[in-house]
C-alpha positions, 0 to 999 in steps of 0.5 A: 071558208066553209060553204056549209050554211049552218057553220057560216050562219053560226059564225056570223051570229057569234061575231054579231051577238050579243054585241058586235065583235069579240073584245071589250075594254074593262077597267082594272081599278075602281071608279066609284067616287071622287077619290077614285077619280082623283087617283085615276086621273087628274091630279093623281095620275101625274105622280105615275107620269113623273115616275115613268119620266124618271125611269122608263122601266116604271112603265111596267109598274104603273101601266098595263104596258108590261102585259100589253101586245099589239097585233099589227097587220095590213091585211095583205095575206089573211089566212087563205083569203089573200090580200083582203085589206086591213079592215076586212082582216079585223075579225081575225086580229080580234080573234088573235087578241082573244086567244092571247087573253084566254090562253095566256092572260095577255092583254092585246089590241088589234091594229089594222093599218092601211099601208102596203109599203113595207118600210112605211109600215115598219115606221108606223109599228116602230112609232107604237113602241111606247104603248106596248110591251111587244109586237105580234106582226100578223098576216103580212105577205111575203117578202114584205113581212121579212122587211117589216120584221127586220126593220122593226127588230133592228129599231125597237127594244121590245119583242117583235115576232111575226107569228105567221113565220116563227109561230108556224116554224116553232110548232112545226119544229116541235111536231117534227122533233116528236115525229122523228122520235116516233120514226126512229130518225134524227134531224142530222140524217133526214132529207126534207122536201118542201113546197111553199116559198112563202114566209111560213115555209122559209121560217120552218126550214130555217127552224129545222136547220137550227134543230140540226137538219143539214141545209144541203139536205133540204129541197125547196119547191114553189109554184115554179118548181125546184129552187135551184142555183142560178134560178131568177124567176120569183126569187128573193134572198130568203129563197135563194138560201135554200137553192140546190146545185142540181139539174132536177126541176120538179117536186116529182124529181126530188121526192124520192127517198125523202124522210119528211115532206113539208107542205105550206103551199096548196091543195093536192100538190103531193100525189100518192105515187110521190108518197110511195117513193118516199123513205120508209116510215115517211113523215108528211106535214101537209099544212095547206088550209083548208085543203092540204097538199094530200089528204091523210087517207090518200097518203096512208093508202100507199104508206100505211105507216106514214106519220101525218100532220095537217093544218086542220082540226078534223085530223090528228096532229093539227099544226096550230100556232096557238100552241106557241104565240101566247106562251112565247109572249108570256115568257118574254113579257114576264122577264122584260125581254128586249127581243125573241131570239133563237134560244127562246124559240128553240126553248119553245119548241122543246117545251111543246114537244116535251109536253106531248110526250107527257101524259095528257092532262084531264082538262085536254082530254075533257075538251077533246072527248073521244080523241086518243091523246096518247103520244105516238104517230097520231099525237105528236103535239099537245092540244091547245086546251092543255092548261099545262102549256102556259107554265111549261112553255112560258117558263122555258122561254123565260129561262132561255131569255135570261140565259141568253142575256135579253131579260131586263127583269130576270126571275129569281125563282123559276119554280115559283114562277111556274106555280104562279102561271099554274094559278092562272089556269088552275084557279084552286092552285094558290088556295090549295097550296097549304093543303098540299104542303100538309099532305106532303108531310104525311104518307096517307093511303087514299081509297077511291071507291069508283076506281074505274072512272077516267077522272079517278084514274087521272087523279090517281096519277096526279096524286102520285106525282104531286103528293106522298099519298098512296092511291088505292082503287076499287075496281076490276083490274082488267078494266083499270089496266085497259083504261090506263093504257087507252088514256095514255097514263103512265101508272099501272095497277100493281106497280104504282097503286093497289087495286081491290077487285070487288069480284074477286079479292082474297080479303072478301071473307074478312070484309063481309064479316067486318061489315056483318059484325057492324050491321048485324043488329040493324037487319043485315044478314050474312048473305046481305053482307056478302052481296054488299061487299061484292057490289057496293064499292063505297061500303068496301072503301069504308070497311077498308078505312074501318079496318085500318087498311086505308086512311081515307075514302073518296067516293061519289063520282056517280050516284046521290050524295046521301046514298053514299053518306048512309054507308059511310055513316054506317061503317065509320060513324060512332065513337065521337064521329058523326057527319055534321055538315058538308062545306064547299069552297067556291073560288070566285073572281074576287076570292074564295067563299065557303058555303055550308051545309050543302048536303048532310042535314036538310033542316039542322037543329040549332045545336047542329048549326053550331057544330057546322059553324065550328067545323067550318071555321076549323076547315077554313083555317086549313086553307090559311084563311081566317074565317068570317062567318055569317049565318044566313036567312031571310030574317035579318037580326030578328026582323022576321019571325021565321023558322030559319031565323029562329034556329039560327038565333038559337045557334048563335046563343049556343055559340055565344055560351062557348069560347071561340077564337073566330068571328061569327054573326047573324042571322042576316041576308046574304047581301048583308053578309057580303056588304060591310057598308050595308051591314053597318047601316042595318046593324052598326054594332055587328061583331063581323068586320068586312065581308063574310067569307063563310056563309052558313044556312039553316036549310040545305036547299038554300046552301046547295042553291047558292053553291050551284048558282055560283058554280053555274052563273059566276064561273065559280070553281068548287073545292069539295064538298068537304065532309065535316065531323068524320075525322077526315076519314071520308069525303063524298064528292059530287058527280060533276067533279073533275080530275083536278077536283079529285086531286084537291080532295085527295090532298084534303083527305091526305092531311093527318087526322089531327088537322081536321075535324 
């Protein structure tokens, strides 16, 4: 534990406020009236009980058991704190439960047990089987942990996983696999020297053997020296399996020519002079916490090319179990696995290692701002906040469970399963699916005006991976090339995407002439046209669309919305195209809610409001959603004589005079729009049924305010703004947009023109 007062105080405040602890229980079903009570408890609950009595597998249908894990400990080996007891271990176990929920959507109860006898502890754990879908054993000292896990696995028909052993082993296995890849070595040829004969150390060595290391090439040392054949001091069967027939006795004796040092012991065990005697390009995994067996800078002083991992977050390559346990349990629970076997663990190793070799996600890059996250000696394993882990690793584990015959509920379509997992971390995935499918049916060219922006570069790579679109980036080639390399992106200008260089492009003459012809009667001189085509990337992108060299423009990652809109409208407006509203889809916990007009018209006329309503209905249907539109104001069905109410009522009259195949109603308050029961009391003859899913306002301040409140206070994810009225030829995003948001906008822009208005 750090002695830094500020960190200590901050950690204690974090655990105490605003309410003690890190967990709460939340109901997943309504409990608002007598009908709910009758179904949730007596008499209705009896029906679920009888179904489970008839078939135990129904517990996964009618209870939370299929997504419920117990983290069980006796507090005998907690972090680096030792045997602090069950009660004192509770903050750690609560933290583990939070990680399960946040990273993999798994519900978890922490269970701290006052029992030091391993066989009695195993009895207690086994008795919990009816309550849980899986058991995570945690912080139980060796060798007791081996006994507890063995007994539980033999007697229980659900996965039992001791994370200190196998979680560590899996992440070490993934890091070792990639370290050997970087060093140009193989498992079958390397010599390993390890310090630490505890649960984690032994499990790591067993995993490395499964991955191809020869047992005779492993030299295990503990506090008493080398584990050798015939040694009797502090031995157990797990250690004895790695005993060497040797006269050597110390770590210093055996370290020569070692390819991999694996430390799970204590600080300063490995001396710099020992590292100097290791093989060329040595791999040093110094995983003791908080102080490793050797500090990375000390190792590099004698071996500058060393590949180093630690257990600390302030150095590259932190070996962190959170890369493993949420996702191996996710896959195991989803197929109803009866155990977590070797095949599933190796699949987890492969999935983690493979993900590190892929391009880093934009979300991980944002979470670890400033770190160099490109595969290599300083990036062997992905970061915990890489949202792709859940789909990649969990699906690999699920597939291995099915192939090895331990899955009670096999998954028929693994690709669809991956998509469902992605939907748990990418909230827009499900709603964007029809848009992406439409975009894949076309091959449109999307020009990004801010092509040097990191978010744009990451989005461009994802556009190439997930759509049939061709990205065009406006920016300086040398800057884009350098940033792609720095970010670890596989894409490169010229071969993967086209670049328009505003400083020097062979089309410059054509572009400024095109802009001048459009704007010469609006005060734009040739010199001004030349200057704009050198400096204004939004205008350049709009000219490309106008000339037919691109199909749609995306701009606005910096700057003010209406500034961009001015140039978009100058170049692409006219000929029946006119911007008549910005539509934002806010993805909330209970579904999507569309907001308009957030940007284009500050105080729209009734005709303009009607245009916005019609455009919104058309765009909402692109997401496979039937629009239910409420026109919102402080006035409620004529009860207040205010300007917004009057304009909305006039807009409704315009809409009523035309034939429309969607439902709209107004004017009304926002709560009336979203609460059908309230609306029924106030205006029982409303044509709108159920809650509105589109809110249209008569003032941009109101629309933008609602959008921003939902985004900042309700964890709403915005897709948009979608610029309506421009034939899908341009969209202006907001500066807060993410790379994923840009990908979503590219998919919207990639839909053929006849799909949008």
